[in-house]
N, C-alpha and C positions, 0 to 999 in steps of 0.2 A: 863731730870728730870721731866718736866711737864707731858710727856706721861706716865712715870712710876707712877706718882702720880694718874693719871686718871685711869690706870689699877688697881692700888691698891684699889681705891675707888670702882671700879666695882666689884672687888673680894670680898670686904667687903659686898657689897649689895647681891651678890650671896649667901654668907654664911648666911646672915640674912634670905633670902628666904628658904634656906635648913633647917634652924632651925624651920621654919614654916611648913616643910614637902612639900615644893614646889620647883620645878626647875625654877629658874628665867628665863633662856633662853627659855625653852619650854613653860612655862606658859605665859610669856609676848608675845611671838610670836603667841601662840595660841589665846590669847585674842585679839591681833591685827587683826588676820585673822577672828576671830569671829565677831569683830566689822565691818570689811569690808563686810563680808557676810550679816550681818544684814542691813547695809546701802543699799547694792545691792538688797536685798529682799524687803526692804521698798520701794525702787524706783520702782521695778517691780510691787509691789502691788498697788502703787499709779498710775502707768501707766495703769494697767488693770482697776482700778476703774474709771479713767477718760474716758477710751475707752468704758466702760459700759454706761457712761452718753452720750457720743458723738455719739456712733455707736450702737444704739438699733436695735433689729431685726425689719424688715419691718412688720412682722405679728403683733407684739405687738403694733407698732406705729399705724397701721391701726385700730387695735382693739380698742385702746383708743379713736381715733378720731371719730369712728362710734358708740361708746356706747351711746352717747346722742341721736342720731337718732333712735337707737334701742329702747331706753326707750320711745320715742314718738310714736312708732308704736302701733297698736292695742294690747290689753292685750292678752297674750298667755294663752290658756286654759289648755293645757295638762301639767301634772306634769313633764314629761320628759323635755319638752321645758323650763319650769320654772327653772328646775334644771340646764340646760345648760346656761340659762341667768344668773343665780346666780353665776355660775362658772366663766363666762366671767367678771362679775362685780367684783368678788373677785380678779381676776388677774389684772384688771385695778386699783383697790384700792392698791394692793401690788406694782404695778408699780409706782403709784403716791407717795406712801410712800418712794420708792427708791430715788425719786427726791426731797423729802421734807426736807432733812437734809443736804443740800449741800452748805449752805451759812454760812459765819462768822457773828456773831451777837455781837453788842457792849454791854458793861455793862453801866448802868447809871453812870455818874460821881458824886460820892458822896464825894470824896476828891480830892484835886489837886495833881497830881504827882510832886515829887520834881524836876524832870527834864523837866517839861512841857514847861516853858518859857526859851528860850535860849537868851543869850546875845552875840552879835558879838565879836569876838576876836580882838586883836590889828591889825591883818592882814586883818580884815574884812571878814574872812571866818567862816563858822559855822561847828560845829562838826557833821559830817554825820553818826557817829557810835552810837550816842545817841540822845535823844530828841524826839520830836513829830512833826507831821504835822497836820494842821487844815484844814478841808474840810467843806464847807457848804453842808448840807444834803438837797437834793431836796424832796419836798413833792410828794408822789405817791406810786405806788405799787412796793415793792421790788421783784425782779425776777432774776432767773437764765437764762441767755441767752446762747444758744449753737448753733454754726454754724457748720454744718457738712453735708456731702453727698449732697451738693447743696441746702440746705434749712436752715432756721434759726427758732429756736423755743424758745419762752420765756415762762418760767414756774413760777407760783407763789410760795410763801413760802410753800404752802400745796402740791406742786408737780403737780397740774393740769395745763393744757396748757392755757396760757393767750393769746398768739398770735402765729401764724405760718405764715411766710412770707419770701420772698427773700430779701437778703441784699448784699451789696458789701463788707461785712466782708469776710475773707478767708474761702472758702468752704460754704459761705452763700447763694449762688445761683448757677445755672448751669454754668453761665459764669465765676464765681470765684472758681468753684470746681476744684482745682488743684491736688487733691489726697486724698485718704481715710484717711490718717494720718495727714492731715493739718487742723484739726478742732480747734475751739476756744471755750473757756468757760469764760464767763464774769459775773461779779456781778453788776447788774444794778438796777436802779429805773426808772419805766416808769411814765413819767409826762404827764397825759392825756390832760392838757390844751394846750400843743403845740406838742403832739404826738412825744415826744422825749424820747429816752432811755439815761439816764445819767449814765455813767459807773463809778462805785465806785472803782472797782478793776478788776484785770485780773488774772485768775488761770491757763490758758493755752492759748498759741498763736501759731497757725500753728503746733500743736502737741508738742510744747516745754512747759514743765511743770514749773510753777512758784510758786507752793504752798510753797516750802521751801526757796524761795527768800525773802529778807527783803522787808518791805512795801515801803521803800524809792526807792528801785530798781524797784519794781513792778509798782509803779505809774509813774516813769520815762519811763519805757518800754511801758506802756499803752499809754501815750501821744505821744511817738515817733512812735509807730507802727500804731496807729489810724490815725496819720497825713499822713501816707503813703497810706492810702486808701481814698475812696470818701464816706465813711460811714456817714460823717457829712452832706452830701448834699442829700436832698430829691429828688427822681426821681422814674420813673416806676420800675427801677431795685433795688431801695432802698427806700421803702415807709415811713420808719421811720428813723429819724436822730439818730446817736450815737455820743454823746458828752462826753468827759472826764470831771469829776467834778474837778474844780480847787482846787489845794492843795497849802497851804502856810506854810512856816516855822513858827514855834511857837516863833517868836520874838514878841515884843510889836507891831511893825508895821504890822507884818503878822496877828496877832490876830485881830487888829483893822480893817484890810481890810476884813478878813473873816466875822467879826461880823457886819460890817456896810455897806458893798457893796450891791447894788441892782443887782440881777441876773435875767436872763430870765426865771427863774423858781421860784415858791413859796418856800421859805425856811422853812425847818422843823427842826431846830436845827443845831448844829455844831458837826461834828465827829472829834475825835482826834485819829490819828494813831501813835502808837509807831513805830519809824523808823525801828528798828531792828526786829519788829514782823513779823513772818511768817503767812501765811494764814492757819488758823485752823478752822475746821468745828465746829459750835456751838458757845456758849457764850465764850467770851474771855475778860480778863481785859486789853489786849493790844490795844483794840479799845474802846473808851469811847464816850458816847453821852451826850451832854449838850443841854437843852432846857430852854428857858425863854420867856417872852412875847415879847421880841425884836427879837427873832430868830425863833419863831414858832407861828402860828395862834392858835394852840391847847392849848397854855399856857394861853390864855385869858379867858379860862373857866375852872371850876373845873373838875377834872377827877379822876378816880380810876382804878387801875389794878386788875382784877379778873382772877382766873384760872378756866378753864373748868374742871369739875369733870368727873368721869369715866362713867357717864350716857350720856355724850356728849351734854347735854343741860343746865345743872345747872352751874352757875358761882359763885364762892365763894371767900371770902377774905382769907388771910393767917390763920386766926382764924377759917376757915371752916364755915363761916357764908354766906349762900346763899343769894345774893342780886339781882340776875337776872336769869331768865330762858328763854331760847330760845324756840320758836316753832320749830318743826322739819324742816319746810320749811325755816325759817330764818337761822337756823344753816347750812343748805345746801347751801343757797345763800351766806352766809358769809364765807363758806369753813372752818368751825370750826372743829378743830381736838382735840382729847383728851389731856388734861393736858397743852394745850397751854395757854399763858397769853394774855389777851385782855385788851385794854385801852378803858374804857367807859367814855363818857362825862356825867357830872351831870348838867342837864338842868334847872330844876325848882322844886319848893316845891310842894309836893303832900301830903296833910294831915299831915303836920309837918315834913315829911321826904323828902329828895331830891329824885327826880326821875332820873333814869338812861336813857340816850339816847339810842335809838335802834341802831344808827350807831356806829359800833365798829371798832377799828383798832388794828391790830396785833402789839405787842410790839417787836421791833427789838433789 
């Protein structure tokens, strides 16, 4: 009787689809297959994207590393040589641009998510399918770290090389180079005071992609896999330490710990990761940044965010009022890119108006 009822319901659904001019069996089966094909294609595209980051051609890598030395050489007089130099510089700029949009950036916390603070259940367990994690954000340079082909490269937000060195990360040195597809891609902050890379997130580990994994799983995986290496210990084979940033459950106790604990790095705010959030490139509301005078040195002084205009040197408010203009030399030194947002410190009064500090920081 139950089976007959089920089949009658299925028949009724088929008739409804036919009235819409569709075949339920064929259409739904096709849509299932199309969905699977899209997933497979997205996975292939992501794999190829990460391979393009981790396995660049040797010629391009050498070209970028030597461009600075070429610029320092004597001025080339012939037009043909200048043209070749310009072409090389254009290729390097394009290559840096390829690496400049590979990180996930938090939004400022302007309201408190309804699921931010969790309360322990009667069993003492927390809901791992919802809620948030709190991480102290180290002060320093945000960078993309890639270990592949026996070398480790750290790149700034603008895509330029910050450091190139051996490490004990998988494939990070000749000794740990176990295979071409065993590369790692990490989201880090380099803290210059103690020469340490603090790892915020992991996007790929030994070729295993983690972009579409939840933040909760990624951070667990990061701590577990880093502990299997000697990357936290400084040595000739590993000149810079790699340390995972501690993550706390967003309970009242966890928030208090993240907020008030003294860390081996200077704290620059708190990051809040939605546990279920995947790693997406660019700005995301699933990662939030909170700063105040207790969690960041930069909140002790007035500041303003300005956007770089299309001339590459003028910085304006949202109302398009230009408040600061870079010299070409300073813009180059600060690695300023078009339309990026920069945080300026307001230091002192000058003729009744506040002066902007020359030191700027990229807004993550």
